[in-house]
C-alpha positions in Angstrom: 186.1 132.3 -192.0 188.7 131.4 -189.4 188.3 132.5 -185.9 190.9 133.0 -183.1 188.4 133.1 -180.2 184.9 131.9 -179.2 182.8 134.0 -176.8 179.9 132.0 -175.2 176.6 133.1 -173.7 175.9 131.0 -170.6 172.3 130.3 -169.8 170.7 128.3 -172.6 174.0 127.8 -174.4 176.2 126.0 -171.9 173.6 124.8 -169.5 169.9 124.8 -168.6 169.5 126.6 -165.2 165.7 126.9 -165.3 164.8 124.8 -162.3 167.7 126.1 -160.3 166.7 129.7 -161.0 163.1 128.9 -160.3 164.0 127.6 -156.9 166.1 130.6 -156.3 163.4 133.0 -157.3 160.6 131.4 -155.2 162.9 131.1 -152.2 163.9 134.7 -152.5 160.3 135.9 -152.8 159.3 133.9 -149.8 162.2 135.1 -147.8 161.3 138.7 -148.7 157.7 138.2 -147.6 156.3 138.5 -151.1 153.2 136.4 -151.7 154.0 135.4 -155.3 155.1 132.1 -156.9 156.7 132.0 -160.3 156.7 129.2 -162.8 159.2 128.0 -165.4 157.1 129.7 -168.1 157.6 133.0 -166.3 161.3 132.6 -166.3 162.2 131.2 -169.7 161.4 134.5 -171.6 163.8 136.2 -169.1 166.8 134.1 -170.0 169.5 136.3 -171.6 167.7 139.5 -170.5 169.6 142.0 -168.3 168.8 142.1 -164.6 167.1 145.5 -164.5 164.6 144.4 -167.2 164.0 141.1 -165.5 163.2 142.8 -162.2 160.8 145.3 -163.8 159.1 142.5 -165.8 158.6 140.0 -163.0 158.0 142.5 -160.2 156.0 145.4 -161.7 154.2 145.9 -158.4 157.5 146.6 -156.5 159.4 149.9 -156.3 163.1 150.0 -157.1 164.1 149.4 -153.5 161.8 146.4 -153.1 163.1 144.9 -156.4 166.6 145.2 -155.2 165.8 143.6 -151.8 164.2 140.7 -153.5 167.0 140.4 -156.1 169.6 140.2 -153.3 167.7 137.3 -151.7 167.3 135.5 -155.0 170.9 135.9 -155.9 172.1 134.7 -152.5 170.0 131.5 -153.0 171.1 131.2 -156.6 174.8 131.2 -155.5 174.1 128.5 -152.9 172.3 126.3 -155.5 175.1 126.6 -158.1 177.7 125.9 -155.5 175.9 122.7 -154.5 175.8 121.4 -158.0 172.4 122.6 -159.2 171.4 123.2 -162.9 171.6 120.9 -165.8 174.7 120.9 -168.0 174.1 120.3 -171.7 175.7 117.1 -173.0 179.3 117.4 -174.2 180.0 120.9 -172.8 182.8 120.1 -170.4 184.6 117.9 -172.9 183.9 120.2 -175.8 185.1 123.3 -174.0 188.4 121.5 -173.1 188.9 120.4 -176.7 188.1 123.9 -178.1 190.5 125.5 -175.7 193.4 123.7 -177.4 192.7 125.8 -180.5 190.9 128.9 -179.4 190.8 131.5 -176.7 187.5 130.9 -174.9 185.3 133.5 -173.0 181.9 133.8 -171.4 179.7 136.9 -171.6 176.4 136.8 -169.8 173.6 139.1 -168.5 173.9 137.7 -165.1 174.9 139.1 -161.7 178.6 139.6 -160.7 180.2 136.4 -159.6 177.7 133.9 -161.1 179.9 133.0 -164.2 182.7 132.1 -161.8 180.5 129.8 -159.8 179.1 128.3 -163.0 182.6 127.6 -164.3 183.6 125.9 -161.1 180.4 123.8 -161.0 180.9 122.9 -164.7 184.6 122.0 -164.3 185.7 124.4 -167.1 187.5 127.1 -165.2 190.9 126.1 -166.5 189.8 126.5 -170.1 188.2 129.9 -170.0 190.5 132.9 -170.5 188.2 135.6 -169.1 184.5 136.4 -168.5 182.2 139.4 -168.2 178.8 139.7 -166.5 176.2 142.4 -166.7 176.6 142.7 -162.9 180.2 144.0 -163.3 179.2 147.2 -165.0 175.5 147.1 -165.8 176.4 147.3 -169.5 174.8 145.3 -172.3 176.5 142.3 -173.9 177.7 144.2 -176.9 179.7 146.5 -174.7 181.2 143.7 -172.7 182.0 141.7 -175.9 183.9 144.7 -177.2 185.7 145.1 -173.8 187.1 141.6 -174.1 188.0 142.0 -177.7 190.1 145.1 -176.7 191.5 143.7 -173.6 192.7 140.4 -175.1 193.5 141.8 -178.6 191.2 139.4 -180.3 191.4 139.5 -184.1 188.5 137.3 -185.2 186.0 136.3 -182.5 182.6 134.8 -182.8 179.7 135.0 -180.2 177.7 131.8 -179.5 174.2 132.2 -178.1 170.6 130.9 -178.0 168.4 133.9 -178.4 167.7 136.7 -180.9 168.9 139.1 -178.2 172.3 137.4 -178.5 172.1 137.9 -182.3 171.4 141.6 -181.9 174.2 142.1 -179.4 176.6 140.3 -181.6 175.7 142.6 -184.5 176.2 145.7 -182.3 179.5 144.4 -181.2 180.5 143.8 -184.8 181.2 140.0 -184.5 179.6 137.0 -186.2 176.9 135.1 -184.4 176.6 131.3 -184.0 173.1 130.2 -182.9 172.5 127.1 -180.8 168.9 125.9 -181.4 168.7 123.7 -178.2 168.4 126.7 -175.9 165.6 129.0 -174.9 164.5 130.9 -177.9 164.9 131.4 -181.7 167.1 133.8 -183.8 165.9 135.6 -186.8 169.3 135.1 -188.6 172.7 133.9 -187.8 176.1 133.1 -189.4 176.2 129.5 -188.2 173.7 127.3 -186.4 174.1 124.1 -184.3 171.5 121.6 -182.9 173.7 120.4 -180.2 177.1 121.3 -178.5 178.9 118.3 -180.0 178.1 119.5 -183.6 179.5 123.0 -182.6 182.7 121.4 -181.3 183.1 119.3 -184.5 182.7 122.4 -186.7 185.4 124.4 -184.9 187.8 121.5 -184.3 
């Protein structure tokens, strides 16, 4: 099947932000006066999950107001850390995105707060190669909704979504687009249309 566009998930697909997010969370908790310390094992299952669910899962003892106060502190620190070059890019992503942009329209759809994708693209050096992006924080809508928004906005005829979790697979199905699974990320997928063990192999396939 030929595609005219590739829509990427961000966390676990283009980079590993685990340590960065962990620093941001524990800083935000401390700043908010919450006596709680999270571990990487707490955060990894939350990768790709929408913000509301993340807050309810990690902060069950807090009410909605308390969760939002903590989230604001966490996200402020997360923005600082991304801007300063935190997070670990997966090998070949910058070069691969540049190469793929010569043949496809490229997009990013992620369940992250508003503004995070833009900071990530700047940090990764791929801003010039991404046509558009949509984050959960823009409209509090699921990925399938935002994938369909980009398809309609940019008149995409044959897109594919690339992600690293079964949540991504489900969202792809609900959006009516094929799903490419990257096995180097945070989770597993029950089924997929394509699968890649590293970003270089993905680039070779689509080139």
